N, C-alpha and C positions, 0 to 999 in steps of 0.2 A: 504494500500500500504506500502511495506517495506520502512524504512527510507533510505535505500541505494538508492532507486529510486526517493526519493523526492529531486531532484536536478535541478538547473537551468543550461541549456546547451546553450553555445554560440559558434557557428562556426566562426572562424576569419581567415582573409587572411593577417593579418599584419605579419611583419617579426619576431616579438617576442612578444607574448601576455603578458610576464612578464617584458617588457621593462619599465624601470623606477621604478621597484619594488625592494626593498632592499632585497638582498640575505642574508638569515640567516642560521645558522647551522642546523636548523630544517628541511630545505628543503631536499627532498630525490629524487633520480633519479633511475629508474629501467628499464633495457632493457626488451623488449617484442618482442617475435616472434609470430606474429598473425597467426592463422590457416586459417583465411579468409582474405587473403591479398587484396591489392588494385591494380587494373589494371591501368597501367600508361597512358592509353588513357584518363583517367579522370584528369590527371595532366597537368598543363600548361607547355609549352615548350617541351613536349615530343612527338615525332613522331613515335617512335618505341615502340610497345606494349610489356610490360613485367610485371610480378607480383612483387609487393613490399610487403614483409611480415615483415620486420624489423621495429621496432618502439621503442620509448623511452617514458616513463612516468615520470613526475616530479610533485611534490606537494609542497604546502606551506600553512601555516595557513592563513585564510582569514576571514574577517568579512563583511558580506553582509549588505546592507542598512545602512552603517555607517553614512550617513548624517541624519538619523532619530534619534528619541529619543532612549534612552538606551533600553527600553522594546521592541522595534521593530527591534532591530539589531539581526542578526543571525550569530553565530560563526560556522565555519566549515573549509573545506579545498578546495583550488582551485587546481584542477588536470589538467595538460596540457599534451596532447599526441602529439608528433611530429613524422612525417614520412619523411624520406629523399626524396628530389626531385631529381631524377637521371638526369645525364647529357647525352642526347642522342648522343652527338658528342665526347664522351670521347675516343672512339676507333678510331677516325679519326684525332688524333693529336691535339685535343682541350681539354686538361684536365681542370677540374674545379679549379678555383682559391680558392674558399671557398665553403663549403657545404651549400646548402639552404634546407629549410624544409617547410612542411605544418603543421599547428598547429590546434588543436581542444581543447578547454578549457571548463570545466564544474565545477560547484560548488556543493559540496555534504556535508551533515551532517552525513553521514553514518560512520560506524566503519570498513568497509572493508579496506584491504591494497590497495596500489596504483594500482597495476595491476588488482586485482579483481574488484575494483571499476570502472576502465576503461572498462573492459569487460562487467560488468553488465550494465553500462550506454549505451554502444553501442548496446547491445541486446535489451534494452528498447527502444532505438530510432528506431530500425527496426520494432519492434512490433507496435509502435505508427503509423508508416507509413502504415502498413497492416490494422490496425484498422480504420484509416482514409479512406482508400480505400474501405473497407467493409461498413462503415457507409454511404459512398456516393453511394452505390449500393443496395445490397440485405438487409443489416441490417437497411436500412432506413424504411423498412416496419414493423419493430418490435417496441413494443411488441404486442402480441396478448393476448386475455383474456384467452386462453387455454395454459397451460404449455406445453403439448405434441406437440402442433402446433408450439410453439416457438422452442422446441428442434429439431423437424424435419426440420424447416426452417433454423436453424443455421447449421445443417449438410449439407443440400443442398447448402447453401451459401458458406460453406467452400469448398465443392467439385467443385462448379462452379468457385470459385476464383482460386483454384489450377489448374484446367483445362485451364482457360483463361491465367494464367501466363505461363503455359507450352506451350500453343499455341504461345504466343508472343515470347518466347525464341526460339522456333523451327523456327519461321518465319524469324529470322535474328537479327542483332544487333540494327536495327532502333527502334523496338518496345519492346526490351528486358526489358527496364526499364519504359515503359509507364504505366499510370494508366489503370486499367481494363476497365474504361469507354471509354478510347481512343482505346483500343484493340477491344472492342465490335463494336465501330463505324467504324473502319477501316478494320477489318478482319472478323467479325461475321455478322453484319447487312449489308450484301452485296446485292445491287439491281441486282440480277442475274435472268436469265430465264432458266428453265430446259426444255429440249426438248428430245424427243425419236426418234432415227433413227437407223435402222438396229439392233434392240434389244440392243441398247446401249443408255445410258443416257448422254446427252450432256449439259454442263453448259455454258451458254452464259453470259460472264461477260461484264461490260461496256467497251467501247472503250477508249483508252488512260487513263486507270485507274492507278493512281499513286502507288497503293498498289498491283499491279498485281504480281510482283516478290515475295513479302512477302507471299501473299496468295498461290501462286503456290508452293513455298517451303514448306509451311505448308501442303498443299494437298498431295504433293509427299511423305512427311514424314508419314502422316496418312494412305495413300493408295499407298504404293510403287508399282512400275510397276514390273511385273514378269520378271525374267531374260530371255533374248533372247537365244534360243537354235538353 
């Protein structure tokens, strides 16, 4: 694994993760315009959805495990990324008195610059979530004693994962970020009964099923109705 990815990551909700830390001339701050912004429905106090792509990165020298003996201490950099928390009432005559932010901090021993280290860390975090999801499903049955069987199973697992994630996204916002096990339980493993009538197939779904709307949206997207003439 590259040294840039060998980092401890800590998500924090405090007002300032560097509070109480002595500011030195070696600290740097870099503006960052992210290509994959954060939608404000995930942020507190925000009721109007919008994309936030502006962020700032700052770093300072940091020694991890400083309470241990000298040989066990690790010297590196503490990188902090802050994202502005928008004021949903700014246009209604309630301007913000002071700017508030969301912070995410991580420690790295890599040599990448501040912005590049932050981007690498965020990509690594996303990949770890995907790996954990796959290990909890199809990859739990690996490895096999046959190399070609492992290769074929890995391809099928990736295809099934992508199709499941696409189905969850199409079904609406409720399951868009759910684990694939949840999507399979709520949208795929459906206790339905198929009947035939007048040369048409009818799917009888459970009554008062809580996922009826999501499943219907997915079905209509996969099998759109022909336009009426």
